[in-house]
mmCIF file as Biopython writes it, N, C-alpha, C and O atoms, coordinates in Angstrom:
data_model
#
loop_
_atom_site.group_PDB
_atom_site.id
_atom_site.type_symbol
_atom_site.label_atom_id
_atom_site.label_alt_id
_atom_site.label_comp_id
_atom_site.label_asym_id
_atom_site.label_entity_id
_atom_site.label_seq_id
_atom_site.pdbx_PDB_ins_code
_atom_site.Cartn_x
_atom_site.Cartn_y
_atom_site.Cartn_z
_atom_site.occupancy
_atom_site.B_iso_or_equiv
_atom_site.auth_seq_id
_atom_site.auth_asym_id
_atom_site.pdbx_PDB_model_num
ATOM 1   N N  . MET A ? 1  ? -8.942 15.788 0.140   1.0 0.0 1  A 1 
ATOM 2   C CA . MET A ? 1  ? -8.301 14.596 0.836   1.0 0.0 1  A 1 
ATOM 3   C C  . MET A ? 1  ? -6.897 14.351 0.241   1.0 0.0 1  A 1 
ATOM 4   O O  . MET A ? 1  ? -6.698 14.281 -0.971  1.0 0.0 1  A 1 
ATOM 5   N N  . THR A ? 2  ? -6.068 14.241 1.054   1.0 0.0 2  A 1 
ATOM 6   C CA . THR A ? 2  ? -4.563 14.054 0.557   1.0 0.0 2  A 1 
ATOM 7   C C  . THR A ? 2  ? -4.376 12.468 0.722   1.0 0.0 2  A 1 
ATOM 8   O O  . THR A ? 2  ? -4.635 11.771 1.703   1.0 0.0 2  A 1 
ATOM 9   N N  . LEU A ? 3  ? -3.868 12.116 -0.484  1.0 0.0 3  A 1 
ATOM 10  C CA . LEU A ? 3  ? -3.464 10.532 -0.537  1.0 0.0 3  A 1 
ATOM 11  C C  . LEU A ? 3  ? -2.237 10.232 0.051   1.0 0.0 3  A 1 
ATOM 12  O O  . LEU A ? 3  ? -1.348 11.072 0.189   1.0 0.0 3  A 1 
ATOM 13  N N  . PRO A ? 4  ? -2.146 8.997  0.426   1.0 0.0 4  A 1 
ATOM 14  C CA . PRO A ? 4  ? -0.872 8.644  1.070   1.0 0.0 4  A 1 
ATOM 15  C C  . PRO A ? 4  ? 0.320  8.632  -0.081  1.0 0.0 4  A 1 
ATOM 16  O O  . PRO A ? 4  ? -0.032 8.437  -1.244  1.0 0.0 4  A 1 
ATOM 17  N N  . ALA A ? 5  ? 1.590  8.818  0.187   1.0 0.0 5  A 1 
ATOM 18  C CA . ALA A ? 5  ? 2.672  9.105  -0.648  1.0 0.0 5  A 1 
ATOM 19  C C  . ALA A ? 5  ? 2.546  7.714  -1.650  1.0 0.0 5  A 1 
ATOM 20  O O  . ALA A ? 5  ? 2.691  7.881  -2.861  1.0 0.0 5  A 1 
ATOM 21  N N  . SER A ? 6  ? 2.316  6.560  -1.200  1.0 0.0 6  A 1 
ATOM 22  C CA . SER A ? 6  ? 2.306  5.329  -1.893  1.0 0.0 6  A 1 
ATOM 23  C C  . SER A ? 6  ? 1.131  5.628  -3.123  1.0 0.0 6  A 1 
ATOM 24  O O  . SER A ? 6  ? 1.302  5.398  -4.320  1.0 0.0 6  A 1 
ATOM 25  N N  . ALA A ? 7  ? 0.145  6.088  -2.620  1.0 0.0 7  A 1 
ATOM 26  C CA . ALA A ? 7  ? -1.038 6.291  -3.682  1.0 0.0 7  A 1 
ATOM 27  C C  . ALA A ? 7  ? -0.565 7.380  -4.695  1.0 0.0 7  A 1 
ATOM 28  O O  . ALA A ? 7  ? -0.894 7.210  -5.869  1.0 0.0 7  A 1 
ATOM 29  N N  . GLN A ? 8  ? 0.098  8.373  -4.401  1.0 0.0 8  A 1 
ATOM 30  C CA . GLN A ? 8  ? 0.444  9.445  -5.045  1.0 0.0 8  A 1 
ATOM 31  C C  . GLN A ? 8  ? 1.476  8.911  -6.208  1.0 0.0 8  A 1 
ATOM 32  O O  . GLN A ? 8  ? 1.468  9.287  -7.380  1.0 0.0 8  A 1 
ATOM 33  N N  . GLY A ? 9  ? 2.283  8.038  -5.674  1.0 0.0 9  A 1 
ATOM 34  C CA . GLY A ? 9  ? 3.294  7.448  -6.598  1.0 0.0 9  A 1 
ATOM 35  C C  . GLY A ? 9  ? 2.665  6.495  -7.665  1.0 0.0 9  A 1 
ATOM 36  O O  . GLY A ? 9  ? 3.228  6.269  -8.736  1.0 0.0 9  A 1 
ATOM 37  N N  . LEU A ? 10 ? 1.555  5.989  -7.338  1.0 0.0 10 A 1 
ATOM 38  C CA . LEU A ? 10 ? 0.708  5.252  -8.402  1.0 0.0 10 A 1 
ATOM 39  C C  . LEU A ? 10 ? -0.096 6.091  -9.244  1.0 0.0 10 A 1 
ATOM 40  O O  . LEU A ? 10 ? -0.583 5.584  -10.255 1.0 0.0 10 A 1 
ATOM 41  N N  . GLY A ? 11 ? -0.313 7.325  -8.974  1.0 0.0 11 A 1 
ATOM 42  C CA . GLY A ? 11 ? -1.008 8.172  -9.739  1.0 0.0 11 A 1 
ATOM 43  C C  . GLY A ? 11 ? -2.443 7.834  -9.408  1.0 0.0 11 A 1 
ATOM 44  O O  . GLY A ? 11 ? -3.298 8.081  -10.259 1.0 0.0 11 A 1 
ATOM 45  N N  . GLY A ? 12 ? -2.774 7.321  -8.314  1.0 0.0 12 A 1 
ATOM 46  C CA . GLY A ? 12 ? -4.201 7.101  -7.935  1.0 0.0 12 A 1 
ATOM 47  C C  . GLY A ? 12 ? -4.674 5.746  -8.400  1.0 0.0 12 A 1 
ATOM 48  O O  . GLY A ? 12 ? -5.820 5.377  -8.144  1.0 0.0 12 A 1 
ATOM 49  N N  . ARG A ? 13 ? -3.869 5.030  -9.042  1.0 0.0 13 A 1 
ATOM 50  C CA . ARG A ? 13 ? -4.254 3.607  -9.430  1.0 0.0 13 A 1 
ATOM 51  C C  . ARG A ? 13 ? -4.571 2.703  -8.200  1.0 0.0 13 A 1 
ATOM 52  O O  . ARG A ? 13 ? -4.179 2.967  -7.064  1.0 0.0 13 A 1 
ATOM 53  N N  . LEU A ? 14 ? -5.240 1.721  -8.498  1.0 0.0 14 A 1 
ATOM 54  C CA . LEU A ? 14 ? -5.361 0.732  -7.301  1.0 0.0 14 A 1 
ATOM 55  C C  . LEU A ? 14 ? -4.109 -0.108 -7.158  1.0 0.0 14 A 1 
ATOM 56  O O  . LEU A ? 14 ? -3.437 -0.386 -8.151  1.0 0.0 14 A 1 
ATOM 57  N N  . PRO A ? 15 ? -3.778 -0.525 -5.924  1.0 0.0 15 A 1 
ATOM 58  C CA . PRO A ? 15 ? -2.375 -1.237 -5.888  1.0 0.0 15 A 1 
ATOM 59  C C  . PRO A ? 15 ? -2.496 -2.475 -6.694  1.0 0.0 15 A 1 
ATOM 60  O O  . PRO A ? 15 ? -3.571 -3.023 -6.935  1.0 0.0 15 A 1 
ATOM 61  N N  . SER A ? 16 ? -1.314 -2.894 -7.103  1.0 0.0 16 A 1 
ATOM 62  C CA . SER A ? 16 ? -1.303 -4.168 -7.855  1.0 0.0 16 A 1 
ATOM 63  C C  . SER A ? 16 ? -1.216 -5.314 -6.906  1.0 0.0 16 A 1 
ATOM 64  O O  . SER A ? 16 ? -0.907 -5.134 -5.728  1.0 0.0 16 A 1 
ATOM 65  N N  . ASP A ? 17 ? -1.465 -6.408 -7.367  1.0 0.0 17 A 1 
ATOM 66  C CA . ASP A ? 17 ? -1.314 -7.637 -6.443  1.0 0.0 17 A 1 
ATOM 67  C C  . ASP A ? 17 ? 0.018  -7.741 -5.638  1.0 0.0 17 A 1 
ATOM 68  O O  . ASP A ? 17 ? 0.082  -8.043 -4.447  1.0 0.0 17 A 1 
ATOM 69  N N  . GLY A ? 18 ? 0.945  -7.485 -6.350  1.0 0.0 18 A 1 
ATOM 70  C CA . GLY A ? 18 ? 2.269  -7.438 -5.517  1.0 0.0 18 A 1 
ATOM 71  C C  . GLY A ? 18 ? 2.207  -6.375 -4.481  1.0 0.0 18 A 1 
ATOM 72  O O  . GLY A ? 18 ? 2.618  -6.647 -3.353  1.0 0.0 18 A 1 
ATOM 73  N N  . GLU A ? 19 ? 1.745  -5.210 -4.741  1.0 0.0 19 A 1 
ATOM 74  C CA . GLU A ? 19 ? 1.719  -4.214 -3.737  1.0 0.0 19 A 1 
ATOM 75  C C  . GLU A ? 19 ? 0.786  -4.680 -2.553  1.0 0.0 19 A 1 
ATOM 76  O O  . GLU A ? 19 ? 1.196  -4.639 -1.393  1.0 0.0 19 A 1 
ATOM 77  N N  . ARG A ? 20 ? -0.280 -5.055 -2.824  1.0 0.0 20 A 1 
ATOM 78  C CA . ARG A ? 20 ? -1.226 -5.472 -1.780  1.0 0.0 20 A 1 
ATOM 79  C C  . ARG A ? 20 ? -0.528 -6.504 -0.961  1.0 0.0 20 A 1 
ATOM 80  O O  . ARG A ? 20 ? -0.625 -6.399 0.262   1.0 0.0 20 A 1 
ATOM 81  N N  . LYS A ? 21 ? 0.219  -7.571 -1.508  1.0 0.0 21 A 1 
ATOM 82  C CA . LYS A ? 21 ? 1.003  -8.541 -0.623  1.0 0.0 21 A 1 
ATOM 83  C C  . LYS A ? 21 ? 1.991  -7.769 0.202   1.0 0.0 21 A 1 
ATOM 84  O O  . LYS A ? 21 ? 2.105  -8.008 1.404   1.0 0.0 21 A 1 
ATOM 85  N N  . THR A ? 22 ? 2.714  -6.846 -0.403  1.0 0.0 22 A 1 
ATOM 86  C CA . THR A ? 22 ? 3.624  -6.211 0.322   1.0 0.0 22 A 1 
ATOM 87  C C  . THR A ? 22 ? 2.869  -5.477 1.708   1.0 0.0 22 A 1 
ATOM 88  O O  . THR A ? 22 ? 3.315  -5.601 2.849   1.0 0.0 22 A 1 
ATOM 89  N N  . ALA A ? 23 ? 1.715  -4.743 1.374   1.0 0.0 23 A 1 
ATOM 90  C CA . ALA A ? 23 ? 1.113  -3.986 2.465   1.0 0.0 23 A 1 
ATOM 91  C C  . ALA A ? 23 ? 0.607  -5.050 3.456   1.0 0.0 23 A 1 
ATOM 92  O O  . ALA A ? 23 ? 0.671  -4.782 4.656   1.0 0.0 23 A 1 
ATOM 93  N N  . ASN A ? 24 ? 0.135  -6.171 3.079   1.0 0.0 24 A 1 
ATOM 94  C CA . ASN A ? 24 ? -0.293 -7.247 3.874   1.0 0.0 24 A 1 
ATOM 95  C C  . ASN A ? 24 ? 0.806  -7.669 4.932   1.0 0.0 24 A 1 
ATOM 96  O O  . ASN A ? 24 ? 0.590  -7.739 6.142   1.0 0.0 24 A 1 
ATOM 97  N N  . THR A ? 25 ? 2.053  -7.950 4.294   1.0 0.0 25 A 1 
ATOM 98  C CA . THR A ? 25 ? 3.145  -8.389 5.028   1.0 0.0 25 A 1 
ATOM 99  C C  . THR A ? 25 ? 3.599  -7.381 6.087   1.0 0.0 25 A 1 
ATOM 100 O O  . THR A ? 25 ? 3.985  -7.716 7.207   1.0 0.0 25 A 1 
ATOM 101 N N  . LEU A ? 26 ? 3.514  -5.983 5.597   1.0 0.0 26 A 1 
ATOM 102 C CA . LEU A ? 26 ? 3.902  -4.945 6.554   1.0 0.0 26 A 1 
ATOM 103 C C  . LEU A ? 26 ? 2.809  -5.020 7.831   1.0 0.0 26 A 1 
ATOM 104 O O  . LEU A ? 26 ? 3.111  -4.927 9.021   1.0 0.0 26 A 1 
ATOM 105 N N  . ARG A ? 27 ? 1.503  -5.207 7.293   1.0 0.0 27 A 1 
ATOM 106 C CA . ARG A ? 27 ? 0.448  -5.120 8.360   1.0 0.0 27 A 1 
ATOM 107 C C  . ARG A ? 27 ? 0.807  -6.219 9.396   1.0 0.0 27 A 1 
ATOM 108 O O  . ARG A ? 27 ? 0.815  -5.916 10.589  1.0 0.0 27 A 1 
ATOM 109 N N  . ARG A ? 28 ? 1.116  -7.537 8.979   1.0 0.0 28 A 1 
ATOM 110 C CA . ARG A ? 28 ? 1.460  -8.571 9.785   1.0 0.0 28 A 1 
ATOM 111 C C  . ARG A ? 28 ? 2.579  -8.196 10.868  1.0 0.0 28 A 1 
ATOM 112 O O  . ARG A ? 28 ? 2.448  -8.376 12.079  1.0 0.0 28 A 1 
ATOM 113 N N  . LEU A ? 29 ? 3.691  -7.650 10.243  1.0 0.0 29 A 1 
ATOM 114 C CA . LEU A ? 29 ? 4.893  -7.435 10.987  1.0 0.0 29 A 1 
ATOM 115 C C  . LEU A ? 29 ? 4.321  -6.202 12.015  1.0 0.0 29 A 1 
ATOM 116 O O  . LEU A ? 29 ? 4.882  -6.113 13.107  1.0 0.0 29 A 1 
ATOM 117 N N  . LEU A ? 30 ? 3.476  -5.469 11.772  1.0 0.0 30 A 1 
ATOM 118 C CA . LEU A ? 30 ? 3.216  -4.340 12.777  1.0 0.0 30 A 1 
ATOM 119 C C  . LEU A ? 30 ? 2.213  -4.846 13.816  1.0 0.0 30 A 1 
ATOM 120 O O  . LEU A ? 30 ? 2.109  -4.270 14.899  1.0 0.0 30 A 1 
ATOM 121 N N  . ALA A ? 31 ? 1.399  -6.024 13.469  1.0 0.0 31 A 1 
ATOM 122 C CA . ALA A ? 31 ? 0.407  -6.529 14.411  1.0 0.0 31 A 1 
ATOM 123 C C  . ALA A ? 31 ? 1.194  -7.409 15.453  1.0 0.0 31 A 1 
ATOM 124 O O  . ALA A ? 31 ? 0.740  -7.630 16.576  1.0 0.0 31 A 1 
ATOM 125 N N  . THR A ? 32 ? 2.446  -7.914 14.996  1.0 0.0 32 A 1 
ATOM 126 C CA . THR A ? 32 ? 2.949  -8.828 16.027  1.0 0.0 32 A 1 
ATOM 127 C C  . THR A ? 32 ? 3.542  -8.005 17.275  1.0 0.0 32 A 1 
ATOM 128 O O  . THR A ? 32 ? 4.012  -8.603 18.243  1.0 0.0 32 A 1 
#
């Protein structure tokens, strides 16, 4: 399975709190 580029950049670590907030913000923008 190929990881997204963002996950590859993190070396497979779980996203940090700030990264989760950024992802949530992007999802909200895409949902509108």
